N, C-alpha and C positions, 0 to 999 in steps of 0.2 A: 503493502500498499503508498509506504513511503517512496517509492521508486515511480511510482505513478503519477504522485501527487506533485513530484518535483520534474516528471516528464510536462504534466500537464504547464505547471508552472515555465517550465521552458520554452514551451512551444506557443502560448500567450506571447510573453519576453519576445522572443523572435518577430512576432505579428507585431507589436507594437514598438518596437525597432524599425520594421519594414516599412511603417507608416509614417515614423517619423524624419526616417532618411528617403523617402520619397518626397517628402515636401522640399528637400533641398535647402531650407532656409528657415532661419527662426530657432534663435535657444531662449527661453524662457529665463530672466537672469531670477535666482534666489534671492528672500527676501531673507536680511539676518540684522535690521536692523533694532529689534531688541535682545540681540544677543551678546554676550563678549563671549570671544574667540581664544582659546589657548591652542596652537596646531605644534606637531611636531614633539609629542611624548611618545618617548621609548619605553615600553613596554615587555618584560623577559618572565612568565609565570609556569609555574608547575604543579602539575594538582593529579588528583586522582582517576579523572577525565578529559577529554576533550572540553567539555562543555563545564567544566567546574573551573580549568585552567583557563578560559576565556574569559567567563564573571569572574574572577577574581583579579583578570590584567583591566578588565575595565574599571573595577573598585578602584587597583593604585594609579589608572590614569586620571579619574577624578581628583584622587589626595595631591598628584604631579602638578596635576594643571590647577587645583587652587593655590597651593604654595607658589607656581609659575606666576596667577593674575595677580597675587598679592605685591608678590616683588614688582611688577610695572605697574600697580600703581601706585605702590608704596616707597619705590626704592631700598625694602631691608628683607630680610630673611625673617622676622619676628613675627610670622603667619601666623595666627590663632589654629590652635588644631580644632579641627572637628569632624564629627563623627561622620559613618557611612550613609545616615539615616538624613542627618542635617545634610550634605551632600547631594543627599539624592532630590533634596527639594527646593535646592538652586540650577541643578544641572537639569538643561532644557536639552540634552542632547551629546551622542559620541559621535563623529566622525572616522570610518576607517576610514586611513591613510594606505597602508600596507601592513598585512596580515598574514602570518605562517601558524598556521594550527597542524600539532603534533596529536597523540592518541592521551600524553599525558602535559602537553606542553603548550603555551601560547605565546607567539612573538609577535609583536605588531607594533607600528608607528599611527598614532589614535588624536584626534581632535579633541577636545571636550568645548561644547556650548552652554555658558551660563547663562540664566536667565537676567535680563538687566535691570529691571525691576527688583526681583526679590535677592540677586546676589548685590546689587547698592547698597542696601540696607546693612548688610555684614558687613561688606568694604570701606561703610562711610563714607560713600559716594551716593550722590542721586542720580548720576548714571549719564548724564546731559554732560554736553559738554560744547565747544565754541565751535561753530560749522560752518563751513562756504555756503555762499549761496547756491541754490542746485545749478548744478552744472552737465549738460548734456554730453554724452559720451559717445564719440562716433570712432569706433575702435577700425583703423586700417592697417592691413596684411599686404607685405610685399612678398611674394614668390615667385621665382620663376620669371622675375621680370614684370610681372602683371599686377598693380594693386588689386583689392577685393576690398569693401567692406561691409555692407547691409544684402550687396548684392543676391550672394549667396552664403552660405554658412561656411564659416572659417574656426580653425583652431583659436584664434586670436577673439574672436568673439565668443567662444565655448569658453576663455578662461576667463574673460571677463563678466561672464554671466556666474561662473562659480565663484567669485571672490566676494566675499564676506564683507560686506561694507558697514557692519556694525561697529568696527572698533575705528574706523576713519572717520577724521574731520572733513572729508570731501564726502554734501550730498552729490551722489551721482545720481541722475537720472540715466539708466540704461534702456536703451528700446530693446523691444524684443526682438524686430527682424522680420517680423511678419505684416501682413495689410499692407499700408501704402509705405511702411518701412524703408523697402529698399529702394523705392523709386523719389525720394526726397534727401533718403538721408545717404548718398552714396559717395563714393569718391570724389567725383566732380563737385558734390554739392564743399566740402571742405575746403576747394580752391577758390570757391568763390569770394571776394572780398564784399561785395555789396551786401548793403546792411537792411534794406526791404523785407527781403527772401531771409534774411536770419532773422530779421523780427519776427514773423510770421509762424517759422518753423521753433521757434524756440516758446512761442508766445501759447503753439497748440501742447507741446510736452512740458507744459510748465518749469521751463528753466530759465536763467535769467542771461548763462551765457555757454560756450562749448567747450571741451576738449578733446584734443583727436591723439590719442594716444597709439603711435604708430610703431610696428615691428617690421624689419627685412631681414627674411630669413634667406641663408646660403646655406647648401648643400654640399660638403666637401667631395662626396659620392653618396649615389644611392643605396638608403641604409644605412650610412656614416656618421659622421660626426654632423652635429648644425651648429650654425654661428648665428647668434638673433641681434642683432643690431636693432635697441631701441631708443628712441625719441617721443619726449612728451610734449606736444603744441597745446597753448591754449588760444583760445579770442578766434572769431571770423580770419584773424589776418595772419592766422598758424605761426605763432611768436614761441620759438623754441623755450623752451624755461630747462630741458637736461636730455642727457642720454647717456648712456652705456652701452655695455656689450657683453651677452653669458652667451656658455657655449656647454655643450652635452656629448658624449659619446657617439650616442648610436639614435636612430630614428625613432624608436621605442621612447625615447625622453624626452619627445617635443611636449609633451603636455606639464610635464615640470620642469623647463625651463620656462615654458608661458608661464603660468601659475608664480615662478618665481619674477618670470618679466611685470604682471601686474603687481605681485608685491611692492618692487622697487619702483615701479612707477608710480603708483598710490604716494611712499616716501617722497619722491619730487616733489609733487602735487601740494601735500599735507606741507616739506618745507617751505615752500613757496607759501601758501597762505600763512603759515606764523612769520613770515617776511613780511610778510601785509602785500604782497603782487598780486594772489590769484584773488582781484576783483573783479565783478562783473563791470563790463565796456560800456560806459556811457550810454555811447551812443547808440547801444541795445535798446535806450527805452524808449517805448512809444510816446509815452504820454511827457506831455512838455509843457513845462512851469507856467503857470497864470498869473501875470504882472498883476499886482493891483491895478494899478494905472489903464490897464486896458476896460473896467468897468467905471461906466461913469452914474454912480449913485451916490448920491448926498448922504449925509449920516442921516437925519430921520428916514431917509428910504433905506437905509440898512436897519436902523435898528429898528423899525417896524415888522422887514421883511426876519427876524433875528426873533421877535416874541410871536413872527405867526408861527414857527419854526420849531419853536422850545414849546407852546401853548399846551399845555394837556388837553384843553376842551377840542381840538382837532382832533382827539381821537385817533391819532398814529402809532403805533406800539411800535419800536425796534425791536425784532427778535432772530436769536440765534439759532442758526438748523444746522446739525450736525448728520452728515449723510456719507454714504458708502461712497466710492469714486476708483473704481477697478481701473477705470482707462476714461481720459479724455471724452469720447463719447456718452458716456454716464454725465459727466461733469453737466455738457452741453443738456441732453435733453434734461436731465434733474432740475436746473434752472429755467429753461422752458416751460414744464410743469407748473416749478413756481408762478413764475410770471404770467403766468394763464390764470390762475388761479382767482376767482373773485375776492378781490377788496384787497390785493397785493399791489402794492404802489409800486417799489423796485424791489430785486431781489439778486445781491452778486455774490460769490465765491470772494472770501478774504483769504483763507488757509487753505490751500489745495496742495492734496497728498496723494498721487495718484498709488491705488494700491494701497490704500489706507483709507482716514475717516477726514474727510473733506469739512469746513465749516464756510455757511453759509450767512450772511447779513441781508434778511428782508425786513423792508417797512410794508408794514399791515394796518389796513382801516380796518382796526377791530383789537379785540385783547387777545392774549394768546391760546385761551379756551377755544375761541371761535376759531382760531388758524388750522389750532388739532383738529377739532370735529371737521373741518371744511376737508381736511390731509386724508383724514381716517375714512371720509366717503370716498373720496377718489384711489381708496384701494390702499392707500401706507400704512403702516404697522408704525405708531406713533407712541412715543413715550415723552414725559412731559416734565419739566425740570423749571427751574426758576430763572424764567427769561430764556429758557432753552427747551429746544426739541428735537430730537431725537428720532430723524424715518428711518424706515429701511421698505423694499418692497417685498412684500409677501403676503400669503393667505391674513386677510383682515379681516374681519367685519365691516359689513357696510353700514352699520350704523357708528355715532362718534361712541370709540373706547373711551372711559371712563381714569382718571386722574390717577395713573400708578400710586402704590404706598411708597412711602420715605424709603421700604428697606430693597426695593426696585429703581434706583437713579439711573437717567442717561446716561451711555455709554460715554468716555472723555477722549 
């Protein structure tokens, strides 16, 4: 029976692999923004069975990973001892980088993912860090004399998709390479300095500027050593901010070469940020500041307009709405639905988090309970808080939903 199950699993995996390979483009990036990561933890454990040895190896990896994370944050070796049960509570996952399993022995190199919120309380940090503006990443790979970006799937894009961004202070916006990505985020676009097209692209992806990490692969002979020449570019003018070279002995180690290249590329961008040079290009800002002298209003007219806007008798309420935003299309459709709701004067996203929860500011003619009832009638699941609504698409009742109790606040 175990052999049959393994065969079925292997067959389904082959089908899935064939489907993915058939598309020949698109690699969804992993989301690691909620985790601390410690990689390269070496373990060597012997036990009575292979399963016990592997379990013991993962336990040892958690202990070593905790010590390494403490040293990274506090810069000393005096990490407090935590029990295995306490570590189980803060570890979010184990990443197998390499493993060898014997009948009674387990040798592996593992990565440990720590939950940022729970681990931050033990570390004495909140888990927050100074981050860069959102940066759109367009990886470019030169191989065989031809450049490729998102037009086809490349090992360089796959390496960026594997990279865990939770420990980086750079806010990377990594396109998946599906849909219209190959058409508009191609190699030719990285060489266009015109600001108009860049403004439209960055606004579509919710980014403030662009990063172009580039690698040129040099193969000495088929299956032999590979040399990677890495260059880090920033901005629509492709300003070079750093370069380095790495080498591996054979073609099988290409993935390791590119993973290390991404890690060092991130270090280059982080150093630029810390030096104050990784800033959003002011020429990419669409909105122009409005000068006061452009208005021909007297002091009495300004005071009258201010009183009208702030008057509680008008019955207009400013309400914050939190909603799921997996992609740009969902953001646009949600804003359109809110604007079409009767009583809504204005609606616009004030905090965009693609793949997470975005925040919208709505000006509504009425109170928050009335807006909650109107959205529930449209099929939204609504949770109401103080001046805030949390909305989700799903099976909701056609009648207005009652206000949740204090034990079920809206998601933050």
